[in-house]
C-alpha positions, 0 to 999 in steps of 0.5 A: 558803494551802490556796487559793492554792498548790493555783491556783498549781500550778494555774495552772503545769499550765494553761501548760503546755498551752497552749502544749506544742502551740507548742514543737519538739521529740520528740513522746513527750516532749511528749505524756508532759509532757501527761500530767504536766500532767494528772495534776498538775492532777487532783491539785491538784483533789483536794486542793481539791475535799476542802478546801473542799467536803462529801465526795463519799460523802456529802450529793449531789455533783450539787448541793454545790458545791466548787470553781471549774474554771479548766483554761486559763491565760487572765487576765482579771477574771471572777470564777468560780463554786465548781463543784459536787462532782460535775464536780470529780470528774469532771474530776479523773477525766477528767484521770487518765485521760487522763494516766495514757493518755498516759504509758503511751503515751510513756514517758519516764524519771523519778527518782519525784520526777515523776509518771509513769503509776503515780503515776496509777494510783495516784492514780485508785484513791485517787479511787474509793476516794472516790467507793466505786466500790470496783471500779475502787479495787481494779482499779488497786490491782492494776495498781500493785502488779503491777508495784511491791510493794516495802515499806520494812522499818521493822525495818531501821531507819526514820529517814531514811524517805519520804527519796531514799535509801529509795525502795522503796515511794515512788510518786511523792514531793514536797518542800514547804520552805513553805507548808502548815507552821506556822513554829516555830524548830527543836528548839523545842517545835511549836504543834501536838501529836499527840492523845492519841488518834493516839498511843494507837493505837501498840503501844508498842515492838511497832509500830515506827511511833509513834517514827518517823513522830511525833516525839520530843520530850522537852520536851514532857509526853507526847513527841510533838510531831506527825508526823515528815517527814523525818529531823528536818527540818521539810521535807513530803514529798507522794505516794503510796506502795505502802503506800497501795495495799496498804491502798486494796485490803484497804478494797475487800476489807473492804467487800466480804466484810462485803457479801457475806460471801463468805470469798476476800475476807476471807482476800484482804484480811487478806493484804494488810494482814498483808503491810503489818504484817510490815514496820511491827512488830517482827519480833520480836514480830509475829503476823499477824492473823485477823479474821473478824467482817466489822465488826471486819476494816474497823475494824481496815483502817481503824484499819491506814491511820491509823496508817499 
């Protein structure tokens, strides 16, 4: 299903792109839909290439094989060969840039369940981070956070985190009720549990994410069964939140500080990390992080990403 389902969604995007020019209606809506389809196609190829290809920053993306690029909806008997990781990333980048431009030029009101220009920019920040293009990852994180910087305060009760009633930090979200999960009867022990290593990175009774992000099952010896995907439901929520942009920006600043030693980058990295953490840590026990060693700062940033 990790192969089939993204390609089904890519087919849907290709159908939209192939037939949009034949549709009557407002040009603004048509071009906005074109931008949305391009961004969604890029999103699915991004997941595919990282599932089935070697990471862009490892090996040689120009020769490492990724996944086949299918950019139209025509059906024939051809067998498609795998494009390189670099070719797939180039298409992802092009689709996101074109989609972002179209969504910026053709504004059309949407809920956060639909792709808009902020989602395109957030995805570009993530893609450039994977490509280790630090300056562009930073630029697109900045462009999102200048317009939407909200964070959900888990001190106010985060049990309904990532649902439609708490859109504070959601840039784009989509619910998947089937396709990726391993099915089991609700309230029975699931087939997988969170690792000791994952559970151990949260400080008990201090980091609110432990019991809000992880599903707790008292019938299991250790208790933590896996990721809590909403308010005790098992519908996976996929998308992008402002928290990721804070972490992207903090990681870039951390890497720049480690590479060059400029203290301004350390200060900016800590500002983003502390801004995020004050919404995640029990407010009666919150203490700001202050690190001076470059490697320790980067390691903390990456660990904070894992916690989040």
